[in-house]
C-alpha positions, 0 to 999 in steps of 0.5 A: 457798144464796141464790146458788142462789135468785138464779140461779134468779130470773135464769133465770125472768126470762129465760124471762119475757122470752122468753115476753113477746117471743113473745106480742108477736110473736104479737100483731103477727102477729094484728094484721097478719091483722086489718088484711088482713081489714079491707082485703079487706072494705073492697074488697068493700064499696066495689066 
């Protein structure tokens, strides 16, 4: 029975890693969008 618990924990850990990786990738995409927006605003302001 403890073998089942261990395999379940490993599966959950794998899911958490995938979820964290997905969150990290989403954050990077949003930061790139913010960077682009700031660059566009700077161009507009300093024209």
